[in-house]
C-alpha positions as CSV (number, residue, x, y, z in Angstrom):
1,X,11.2,-6.7,15.7
2,X,14.6,-6.4,14.4
3,X,16.7,-3.2,14.3
4,X,16.5,-3.0,10.1
5,X,12.2,-2.6,11.4
6,X,12.4,-0.3,14.1
7,X,14.7,1.8,12.1
8,X,11.9,1.8,9.0
9,X,9.2,2.8,11.5
10,X,11.2,5.6,13.0
11,X,12.7,6.5,9.6
12,X,9.2,6.8,8.0
13,X,7.7,8.2,11.3
14,X,9.9,11.5,12.0
15,X,9.6,12.1,8.5
16,X,5.8,12.1,8.1
17,X,6.2,14.3,11.6
18,X,8.3,16.6,9.8
19,X,6.4,17.1,7.0
20,X,8.8,16.2,4.2
21,X,8.5,14.4,1.3
22,X,10.8,11.4,0.5
23,X,12.2,13.4,-2.7
24,X,13.0,15.9,-0.4
25,X,14.6,14.0,2.8
26,X,16.9,12.2,0.1
27,X,18.0,14.9,-1.5
28,X,19.0,16.4,1.8
29,X,20.6,13.4,2.6
30,X,22.2,13.1,-0.6
31,X,20.3,9.7,-1.1
32,X,17.8,8.0,-4.1
33,X,14.3,8.5,-3.6
34,X,13.7,5.2,-4.3
35,X,16.8,3.8,-1.7
36,X,15.2,5.6,0.7
37,X,11.9,4.1,-0.2
38,X,13.4,0.6,0.5
39,X,14.8,1.8,3.6
40,X,11.5,2.9,4.8
41,X,9.8,-0.2,3.8
42,X,13.1,-2.3,5.8
43,X,14.0,-3.9,2.6
44,X,17.7,-2.3,3.0
45,X,20.4,-1.6,5.7
46,X,21.1,1.7,6.4
47,X,25.5,1.8,6.7
48,X,26.0,4.1,9.8
49,X,27.2,7.3,7.2
50,X,23.7,7.4,5.7
51,X,22.0,7.0,9.2
52,X,23.8,10.4,9.8
53,X,22.9,12.1,6.5
54,X,19.4,11.4,7.6
55,X,19.2,12.3,11.5
56,X,21.0,15.6,10.3
57,X,18.4,16.3,7.4
58,X,15.3,15.3,10.0
59,X,16.9,17.3,12.8
60,X,17.4,14.7,15.0
61,X,20.2,12.6,16.9
62,X,20.7,9.4,15.3
63,X,20.0,7.7,18.4
64,X,16.3,8.5,17.6
65,X,16.4,6.2,14.6
66,X,17.1,3.4,16.3
67,X,14.6,3.9,19.6
68,X,12.1,0.6,19.8
69,X,8.9,1.9,19.7
70,X,7.0,2.6,23.0
71,X,5.1,-0.8,23.8
72,X,2.2,1.1,25.5
73,X,-0.9,0.6,23.4
74,X,-4.5,2.6,24.1
75,X,-7.1,0.5,26.0
76,X,-4.3,-1.8,27.5
77,X,-3.2,-2.5,30.5
78,X,-3.7,0.2,33.3
């Protein structure tokens, strides 16, 4: 998974966890809803400026948007 995909998965997960619509998050972060949608699909790269605005709007540290997902799966391993 490349960093763009990691960002997309985390952005979508964090937005959904906060119960925020794409429209509301886009407005809060001062980006268009269609651009936000493309970020969540992993189609576009986000600038550091946009990453900062999105993390502020979501109330998380910017690093939260770039964390690799856990490798743990239910039913596997220990």
